[in-house]
C-alpha positions as CSV (number, residue, x, y, z in Angstrom):
1,X,91.4,48.7,-16.4
2,X,93.1,45.7,-17.8
3,X,93.5,42.6,-15.7
4,X,97.0,41.4,-14.9
5,X,98.1,37.9,-16.1
6,X,98.3,36.7,-12.5
7,X,94.7,37.7,-11.9
8,X,93.5,35.9,-15.1
9,X,95.4,32.7,-14.1
10,X,93.9,32.8,-10.6
11,X,90.3,33.0,-12.1
12,X,90.9,30.2,-14.5
13,X,92.3,28.0,-11.8
14,X,89.3,28.6,-9.5
15,X,86.9,27.8,-12.4
16,X,88.6,24.5,-13.3
17,X,88.6,23.5,-9.6
18,X,84.9,24.2,-9.4
19,X,84.2,22.1,-12.5
20,X,86.2,19.2,-11.2
21,X,84.3,19.2,-7.9
22,X,81.0,19.2,-9.7
23,X,82.0,16.3,-12.0
24,X,83.3,14.2,-9.1
25,X,80.1,15.0,-7.1
26,X,77.9,14.0,-10.0
27,X,79.8,10.8,-10.5
28,X,79.3,9.9,-6.9
29,X,75.5,10.3,-7.2
30,X,75.1,8.1,-10.3
31,X,73.1,4.8,-9.5
32,X,75.2,1.7,-9.3
33,X,74.4,-1.0,-11.9
34,X,71.8,-3.5,-10.9
35,X,73.2,-6.7,-9.5
36,X,73.2,-9.5,-12.1
37,X,72.1,-12.9,-10.5
38,X,70.4,-16.0,-11.7
39,X,66.9,-15.4,-13.2
40,X,64.1,-16.8,-11.2
41,X,61.0,-17.6,-13.3
42,X,58.6,-18.4,-10.4
43,X,59.7,-15.2,-8.6
44,X,58.9,-13.1,-11.6
45,X,55.4,-14.7,-11.9
46,X,54.7,-14.5,-8.2
47,X,55.6,-10.8,-8.1
48,X,53.4,-10.1,-11.1
49,X,50.4,-11.9,-9.5
50,X,47.5,-13.8,-11.0
51,X,49.7,-16.8,-12.1
52,X,49.4,-19.1,-9.0
53,X,48.2,-22.2,-10.9
54,X,51.0,-21.9,-13.5
55,X,53.6,-21.4,-10.7
56,X,52.3,-24.5,-8.9
57,X,52.6,-26.5,-12.1
58,X,56.1,-25.2,-12.7
59,X,57.1,-26.4,-9.3
60,X,55.3,-29.7,-9.2
61,X,56.7,-30.7,-12.6
62,X,60.1,-29.3,-11.8
63,X,60.1,-27.3,-15.1
64,X,61.2,-24.3,-13.1
65,X,64.5,-26.1,-12.4
66,X,64.8,-27.0,-16.1
67,X,64.3,-23.4,-17.1
68,X,67.0,-22.2,-14.6
69,X,69.4,-24.9,-15.9
70,X,68.8,-24.0,-19.6
71,X,69.4,-20.3,-18.9
72,X,72.6,-20.9,-16.9
73,X,74.0,-23.3,-19.5
74,X,72.9,-21.3,-22.6
75,X,76.1,-21.5,-24.5
76,X,74.6,-20.3,-27.8
77,X,72.9,-17.3,-26.2
78,X,69.5,-18.3,-27.6
79,X,67.6,-17.6,-24.4
80,X,64.0,-18.7,-23.6
81,X,60.5,-17.4,-23.9
82,X,57.8,-18.4,-21.4
83,X,54.1,-17.9,-22.2
84,X,52.4,-17.8,-18.9
85,X,48.6,-18.5,-18.7
86,X,46.8,-16.5,-16.1
87,X,44.7,-18.0,-13.3
88,X,41.6,-16.9,-15.2
89,X,42.9,-18.8,-18.3
90,X,43.2,-22.0,-16.2
91,X,39.7,-21.3,-14.8
92,X,38.2,-21.6,-18.2
93,X,39.4,-25.2,-18.6
94,X,37.0,-28.0,-18.2
95,X,36.6,-28.8,-14.5
96,X,39.1,-31.6,-13.5
97,X,41.2,-31.3,-16.6
98,X,44.5,-30.9,-14.7
99,X,43.5,-33.7,-12.2
100,X,43.1,-36.2,-15.0
101,X,46.7,-35.7,-16.0
102,X,49.5,-37.7,-14.6
103,X,52.9,-36.1,-13.9
104,X,54.2,-36.6,-17.4
105,X,51.2,-35.1,-19.1
106,X,51.3,-32.1,-16.7
107,X,55.0,-31.6,-17.6
108,X,54.3,-31.7,-21.3
109,X,51.5,-29.1,-20.9
110,X,53.9,-26.7,-19.0
111,X,56.8,-27.2,-21.4
112,X,54.4,-26.5,-24.3
113,X,54.4,-22.9,-23.0
114,X,58.2,-22.6,-23.1
115,X,59.9,-21.6,-26.4
116,X,63.6,-22.6,-26.8
117,X,64.8,-19.1,-27.7
118,X,64.2,-15.5,-26.8
119,X,61.4,-13.8,-28.7
120,X,60.7,-10.1,-28.5
121,X,57.5,-8.7,-30.1
122,X,59.6,-7.6,-33.1
123,X,61.3,-11.1,-33.3
124,X,57.8,-12.7,-33.6
125,X,57.2,-10.7,-36.8
126,X,60.1,-12.3,-38.6
127,X,59.8,-15.8,-37.3
128,X,58.8,-18.8,-39.4
129,X,56.0,-21.2,-38.5
130,X,55.8,-23.7,-37.0
131,X,57.6,-22.5,-33.9
132,X,59.2,-25.2,-31.7
133,X,58.4,-25.5,-28.0
134,X,60.2,-27.4,-25.3
135,X,57.5,-30.1,-25.2
136,X,57.7,-33.4,-26.9
137,X,54.7,-35.7,-27.4
138,X,53.9,-39.0,-29.1
139,X,54.4,-37.3,-32.5
140,X,57.8,-35.7,-31.7
141,X,58.5,-32.1,-30.8
142,X,55.4,-30.0,-30.2
143,X,55.0,-26.8,-32.1
144,X,52.8,-23.7,-32.2
145,X,51.9,-21.2,-35.0
146,X,52.4,-17.5,-34.5
147,X,50.6,-14.6,-36.2
148,X,51.3,-10.9,-35.7
149,X,49.3,-7.7,-36.3
150,X,51.6,-4.8,-35.8
151,X,54.5,-4.5,-33.4
152,X,52.6,-5.3,-30.2
153,X,49.9,-7.8,-31.1
154,X,50.9,-11.5,-31.3
155,X,48.6,-14.5,-31.4
156,X,49.7,-18.1,-30.7
157,X,47.8,-21.1,-31.9
158,X,48.2,-24.8,-30.9
159,X,45.7,-26.0,-33.5
160,X,43.2,-26.6,-30.6
161,X,43.3,-23.2,-28.9
162,X,44.4,-19.7,-30.0
163,X,45.5,-17.2,-27.4
164,X,46.8,-13.6,-27.5
165,X,50.0,-12.5,-25.8
166,X,49.5,-9.9,-23.2
167,X,51.9,-7.5,-21.5
168,X,55.5,-8.7,-21.1
169,X,56.2,-9.6,-17.5
170,X,59.9,-9.6,-18.4
171,X,61.4,-8.6,-21.7
172,X,65.1,-8.7,-22.0
173,X,67.6,-11.3,-23.3
174,X,68.0,-14.1,-22.3
175,X,64.4,-14.4,-20.9
176,X,61.1,-13.1,-22.1
177,X,57.9,-13.8,-20.1
178,X,54.5,-12.9,-21.6
179,X,51.1,-13.1,-20.1
180,X,48.6,-15.4,-21.9
181,X,44.8,-15.2,-21.9
182,X,44.3,-18.9,-22.5
183,X,46.0,-22.2,-21.9
184,X,47.6,-23.7,-25.0
185,X,46.4,-27.3,-25.4
186,X,48.8,-29.6,-27.2
187,X,47.1,-31.4,-30.2
188,X,48.5,-34.8,-29.2
189,X,46.7,-34.5,-25.9
190,X,43.5,-32.6,-26.8
191,X,43.2,-32.8,-30.6
192,X,41.5,-35.5,-32.8
193,X,43.0,-38.9,-32.4
194,X,44.6,-38.1,-29.0
195,X,45.7,-41.2,-27.2
196,X,43.8,-40.2,-24.1
197,X,41.0,-37.7,-23.8
198,X,41.8,-35.1,-21.2
199,X,38.8,-32.9,-22.2
200,X,38.8,-29.5,-23.9
201,X,38.4,-25.9,-22.9
202,X,35.0,-24.3,-22.3
203,X,33.3,-27.7,-22.4
204,X,30.6,-29.0,-20.0
205,X,31.5,-31.6,-17.4
206,X,32.4,-35.1,-18.8
207,X,29.7,-37.7,-18.9
208,X,31.3,-40.2,-16.6
209,X,33.6,-41.3,-19.4
210,X,36.7,-41.2,-17.2
211,X,35.0,-42.1,-14.0
212,X,36.4,-40.4,-11.0
213,X,39.1,-37.7,-11.7
214,X,42.6,-39.0,-11.5
215,X,44.7,-37.9,-8.5
216,X,47.0,-35.1,-9.5
217,X,50.8,-35.4,-9.1
218,X,50.6,-32.9,-6.3
219,X,47.9,-31.8,-3.8
220,X,48.5,-28.2,-4.8
221,X,46.0,-28.6,-7.6
222,X,42.5,-29.0,-6.1
223,X,40.7,-32.2,-7.0
224,X,37.5,-31.7,-8.9
225,X,34.2,-33.3,-7.7
226,X,33.1,-36.7,-9.1
227,X,31.5,-36.2,-12.4
228,X,27.8,-36.8,-12.7
229,X,26.4,-39.2,-15.3
230,X,25.3,-37.4,-18.5
231,X,21.8,-37.0,-19.8
232,X,22.7,-39.3,-22.6
233,X,23.5,-42.1,-20.1
234,X,20.3,-41.4,-18.2
235,X,18.2,-41.5,-21.4
236,X,19.8,-44.8,-22.4
237,X,19.0,-46.3,-19.0
238,X,15.4,-45.1,-19.2
239,X,14.9,-46.5,-22.7
240,X,16.3,-49.8,-21.6
241,X,14.0,-49.9,-18.6
242,X,11.0,-49.1,-21.0
243,X,12.0,-52.0,-23.2
244,X,12.2,-54.4,-20.3
245,X,8.8,-53.3,-18.8
246,X,6.5,-55.6,-21.0
247,X,8.6,-58.6,-20.2
248,X,8.4,-57.9,-16.5
249,X,4.6,-57.5,-16.5
250,X,4.3,-60.8,-18.5
251,X,6.4,-62.6,-16.0
252,X,4.4,-61.3,-13.1
253,X,1.1,-62.2,-14.8
254,X,2.3,-65.7,-15.4
255,X,3.2,-66.1,-11.8
256,X,-0.3,-65.1,-10.7
257,X,-1.9,-67.6,-13.1
258,X,0.3,-70.3,-11.8
259,X,-0.6,-69.5,-8.1
260,X,-4.4,-69.5,-8.9
261,X,-4.1,-72.8,-10.6
262,X,-2.3,-74.3,-7.7
263,X,-5.0,-73.1,-5.2
264,X,-7.7,-74.6,-7.5
265,X,-6.1,-78.0,-7.4
266,X,-5.7,-78.0,-3.7
267,X,-9.4,-77.2,-3.3
268,X,-10.3,-80.5,-5.0
């Protein structure tokens, strides 16, 4: 039995109405786009955990404000890349290293971990060394060298320390934040011929060369205990005492002889 034209038209109308309801319903359930607000570097690091020391330095040196300003005023769209050392990385520094730094030195150390453009793992493969950082020292703009091994292995060297990038804490233009397994040490602060010796990583405690550790720019970085004299200093003092011993005994013997002679004269 053939269907009448009116019946076919009714079926088509009902089908189209059903499709329209489904489409509208699906559109209503679609997630709304994530709100776009100012990027907060310290919030990203705090949420990730294990970056407390770096967060304190960012705040103490006000570099976190500089990062926010650079991102908000990024007219060229270059973005930024932050290499964030973990708390374990800072723990491997020589005790008292941060406390021997004044505010300017701490700021240079932090800015040495900020690159003035956005780098994804793929971008690192095509970059040219040396790579500029946001830090400037006595020799001008501080740089690092980058080497890659595949799409997800990147090593960064300061010439003093080499570190490997870990998982990205944030990876999307205009800001990339990577975990770092060591603290990058600027050569003009820690390398040969540095104006002031701040110590090096994985080294024993200083031999009293700097005296008491310098007070940090903020109390958020715990002060290290006073440094004990080194064995070299103790050995030097002992040797000096040994060289002085004969002279001391000679003086004492001369005093005894003089006293005996005086007593003999009085007896006469």
